[in-house]
Z-matrix of the N, CA and C atoms (Angstrom, degrees):
N
C 1 1.434
C 2 1.520 1 106.56
N 3 1.327 2 116.03 1 132.77
C 4 1.454 3 118.72 2 -177.86
C 5 1.513 4 113.18 3 -141.84
N 6 1.324 5 115.26 4 151.26
C 7 1.457 6 122.50 5 173.39
C 8 1.523 7 106.74 6 -104.03
N 9 1.323 8 115.39 7 126.68
C 10 1.456 9 122.13 8 -179.74
C 11 1.521 10 109.87 9 -117.29
N 12 1.320 11 116.64 10 145.59
C 13 1.462 12 122.58 11 171.27
C 14 1.524 13 106.23 12 -124.56
N 15 1.327 14 115.04 13 120.12
C 16 1.470 15 121.24 14 -178.54
C 17 1.529 16 111.33 15 53.89
N 18 1.340 17 116.42 16 37.76
C 19 1.454 18 121.65 17 176.87
C 20 1.514 19 115.69 18 81.32
N 21 1.327 20 117.95 19 3.55
C 22 1.469 21 121.85 20 -178.87
C 23 1.527 22 109.07 21 -109.23
N 24 1.334 23 116.54 22 126.11
C 25 1.459 24 121.52 23 -179.68
C 26 1.526 25 110.76 24 -61.84
N 27 1.333 26 116.40 25 129.09
C 28 1.464 27 122.21 26 -179.45
C 29 1.527 28 112.46 27 -112.41
N 30 1.329 29 117.61 28 -32.48
C 31 1.469 30 121.77 29 -179.40
C 32 1.522 31 107.76 30 -157.40
N 33 1.337 32 116.99 31 148.30
C 34 1.461 33 119.07 32 178.27
C 35 1.521 34 110.97 33 -150.04
N 36 1.313 35 114.10 34 161.78
C 37 1.457 36 122.25 35 173.45
C 38 1.517 37 106.52 36 -137.51
N 39 1.306 38 117.16 37 132.94
C 40 1.456 39 121.66 38 179.58
C 41 1.517 40 107.91 39 -127.41
N 42 1.325 41 115.91 40 121.01
C 43 1.457 42 119.46 41 178.46
C 44 1.516 43 110.43 42 -157.85
N 45 1.301 44 115.34 43 160.30
C 46 1.457 45 121.09 44 177.20
C 47 1.514 46 108.23 45 -83.88
N 48 1.325 47 115.88 46 109.83
C 49 1.466 48 120.13 47 178.47
C 50 1.517 49 110.23 48 -114.73
N 51 1.325 50 116.18 49 28.40
C 52 1.460 51 120.25 50 -179.17
C 53 1.520 52 110.56 51 -57.86
N 54 1.310 53 115.47 52 140.25
C 55 1.458 54 121.46 53 179.26
C 56 1.524 55 108.84 54 -72.41
N 57 1.304 56 116.39 55 114.68
C 58 1.462 57 120.77 56 -179.43
C 59 1.515 58 112.24 57 -87.08
N 60 1.326 59 116.94 58 -6.94
C 61 1.450 60 120.34 59 -179.08
C 62 1.510 61 113.00 60 83.93
N 63 1.323 62 117.78 61 -12.42
C 64 1.462 63 120.02 62 -177.37
C 65 1.525 64 113.11 63 -100.33
N 66 1.320 65 117.70 64 -18.11
C 67 1.463 66 120.10 65 -176.37
C 68 1.523 67 110.37 66 -138.70
N 69 1.324 68 117.50 67 103.21
C 70 1.462 69 118.81 68 178.10
C 71 1.521 70 110.69 69 -70.26
N 72 1.306 71 116.26 70 155.65
C 73 1.453 72 120.06 71 174.36
C 74 1.512 73 114.86 72 81.89
N 75 1.332 74 117.88 73 25.15
C 76 1.456 75 119.75 74 175.06
C 77 1.520 76 107.36 75 -60.59
N 78 1.320 77 117.21 76 131.08
C 79 1.461 78 119.31 77 -174.47
C 80 1.517 79 111.65 78 -130.37
N 81 1.319 80 114.28 79 167.91
C 82 1.454 81 122.09 80 179.51
C 83 1.519 82 106.90 81 -145.37
N 84 1.324 83 116.93 82 145.54
C 85 1.462 84 119.62 83 178.84
C 86 1.516 85 110.34 84 -146.53
N 87 1.318 86 114.73 85 157.64
C 88 1.460 87 122.24 86 174.79
C 89 1.522 88 106.86 87 -143.68
N 90 1.328 89 116.32 88 142.10
C 91 1.465 90 119.35 89 179.98
C 92 1.522 91 109.69 90 -146.56
N 93 1.315 92 114.87 91 156.87
C 94 1.460 93 121.43 92 177.78
C 95 1.520 94 108.82 93 -163.19
N 96 1.310 95 116.58 94 164.37
C 97 1.466 96 122.49 95 173.00
C 98 1.523 97 106.45 96 -115.29
N 99 1.332 98 116.15 97 126.35
C 100 1.458 99 121.50 98 -176.01
C 101 1.517 100 111.37 99 -130.02
N 102 1.317 101 116.36 100 148.76
C 103 1.463 102 120.88 101 168.53
C 104 1.523 103 106.57 102 -89.57
N 105 1.326 104 116.12 103 122.24
C 106 1.458 105 121.25 104 -177.68
C 107 1.516 106 110.30 105 -116.83
N 108 1.319 107 115.02 106 160.72
C 109 1.453 108 122.02 107 176.86
C 110 1.521 109 109.29 108 -116.38
N 111 1.319 110 116.32 109 157.90
C 112 1.460 111 120.62 110 175.55
C 113 1.525 112 108.26 111 -55.71
N 114 1.323 113 116.43 112 132.97
C 115 1.457 114 121.25 113 179.25
C 116 1.512 115 114.78 114 93.07
N 117 1.334 116 118.72 115 -9.48
C 118 1.462 117 120.57 116 176.65
C 119 1.524 118 109.61 117 -63.80
N 120 1.322 119 116.10 118 144.02
C 121 1.461 120 122.08 119 178.54
C 122 1.523 121 108.22 120 -107.95
N 123 1.335 122 116.17 121 121.68
C 124 1.466 123 122.59 122 179.88
C 125 1.523 124 107.82 123 -103.92
N 126 1.325 125 117.26 124 134.58
C 127 1.461 126 119.50 125 177.80
C 128 1.525 127 110.41 126 -141.56
N 129 1.314 128 114.27 127 153.33
C 130 1.458 129 122.85 128 176.00
C 131 1.519 130 107.04 129 -113.92
N 132 1.321 131 116.95 130 126.34
C 133 1.455 132 121.22 131 -179.16
C 134 1.521 133 108.79 132 -121.30
N 135 1.315 134 115.11 133 133.23
C 136 1.464 135 121.62 134 178.76
C 137 1.520 136 107.40 135 -124.66
N 138 1.319 137 116.83 136 136.35
C 139 1.455 138 119.83 137 178.79
C 140 1.516 139 109.95 138 -141.66
N 141 1.321 140 114.78 139 162.56
C 142 1.459 141 120.33 140 176.96
C 143 1.519 142 108.10 141 -143.27
N 144 1.317 143 115.47 142 154.42
C 145 1.461 144 119.72 143 -178.35
C 146 1.521 145 111.69 144 -136.11
N 147 1.320 146 116.24 145 40.23
C 148 1.464 147 119.83 146 -177.94
C 149 1.521 148 112.36 147 -77.02
N 150 1.331 149 117.64 148 -11.91
C 151 1.452 150 120.33 149 -178.82
C 152 1.510 151 113.43 150 95.19
N 153 1.320 152 117.87 151 -10.63
C 154 1.462 153 121.08 152 176.67
C 155 1.524 154 108.50 153 -130.63
N 156 1.338 155 117.03 154 157.45
C 157 1.464 156 119.81 155 -178.75
C 158 1.529 157 112.02 156 -58.62
N 159 1.317 158 115.65 157 144.76
C 160 1.462 159 121.48 158 176.72
C 161 1.520 160 108.33 159 -129.14
N 162 1.309 161 116.58 160 150.04
C 163 1.454 162 122.01 161 -179.47
C 164 1.516 163 108.90 162 -123.22
N 165 1.313 164 115.89 163 135.65
C 166 1.455 165 120.99 164 174.74
C 167 1.519 166 107.04 165 -85.99
N 168 1.297 167 116.76 166 117.45
C 169 1.456 168 121.66 167 -173.38
C 170 1.510 169 112.28 168 -97.10
N 171 1.309 170 115.30 169 152.06
C 172 1.460 171 120.41 170 169.83
C 173 1.517 172 107.33 171 -107.40
N 174 1.296 173 117.04 172 151.83
C 175 1.459 174 121.61 173 -178.74
C 176 1.510 175 109.46 174 -135.78
N 177 1.314 176 115.82 175 151.49
C 178 1.456 177 120.46 176 178.04
C 179 1.519 178 108.58 177 -93.66
N 180 1.310 179 116.18 178 128.91
C 181 1.457 180 121.79 179 -179.69
C 182 1.521 181 107.66 180 -123.72
N 183 1.310 182 117.43 181 90.41
C 184 1.457 183 120.74 182 -179.17
C 185 1.515 184 112.78 183 64.69
N 186 1.333 185 117.11 184 32.76
C 187 1.451 186 120.82 185 179.50
C 188 1.514 187 113.76 186 96.21
N 189 1.332 188 118.07 187 -17.06
C 190 1.460 189 121.25 188 178.28
C 191 1.523 190 108.98 189 -93.47
N 192 1.314 191 116.88 190 135.78
C 193 1.456 192 120.23 191 178.95
C 194 1.525 193 108.95 192 -84.06
N 195 1.315 194 115.59 193 127.56
C 196 1.457 195 122.39 194 178.02
C 197 1.525 196 106.40 195 -108.67
N 198 1.320 197 117.73 196 119.02
C 199 1.458 198 121.66 197 -176.07
C 200 1.527 199 109.36 198 -148.42
N 201 1.331 200 117.14 199 168.74
C 202 1.467 201 118.91 200 177.34
C 203 1.524 202 110.62 201 -55.37
N 204 1.325 203 116.28 202 136.64
C 205 1.457 204 119.32 203 -178.79
C 206 1.517 205 110.89 204 -155.77
N 207 1.325 206 114.73 205 156.24
C 208 1.458 207 122.89 206 174.44
C 209 1.515 208 106.98 207 -118.35
N 210 1.312 209 116.38 208 128.24
C 211 1.463 210 121.15 209 179.13
C 212 1.521 211 108.24 210 -121.05
N 213 1.328 212 116.29 211 132.81
C 214 1.464 213 121.85 212 177.12
C 215 1.516 214 108.60 213 -129.97
N 216 1.310 215 116.00 214 141.96
C 217 1.468 216 121.03 215 179.98
C 218 1.518 217 109.26 216 -130.91
N 219 1.317 218 116.07 217 139.16
C 220 1.459 219 121.74 218 175.96
C 221 1.513 220 108.55 219 -90.07
N 222 1.316 221 116.64 220 130.04
C 223 1.461 222 121.53 221 176.16
C 224 1.518 223 107.57 222 -112.76
N 225 1.315 224 115.83 223 116.18
C 226 1.462 225 121.20 224 -176.70
C 227 1.525 226 111.11 225 -66.48
N 228 1.324 227 116.05 226 146.99
C 229 1.472 228 119.08 227 178.65
C 230 1.518 229 111.77 228 -68.03
């Protein structure tokens, strides 16, 4: 999983989050603080290489949908 700005990798996390069947809700996250400019494009990319198709699932947690997401916040100078 990686955070990209204008197509350039800025931060990543790599781990085995394979579903073992014993623990639902296995998750992965990556975070960073970046100086951005107007017009910069931020993207979150997730990939897997297990050799078989994988699906990113959403789950209901007390009525709230929990799914893959990218969150960005502006911090004023």
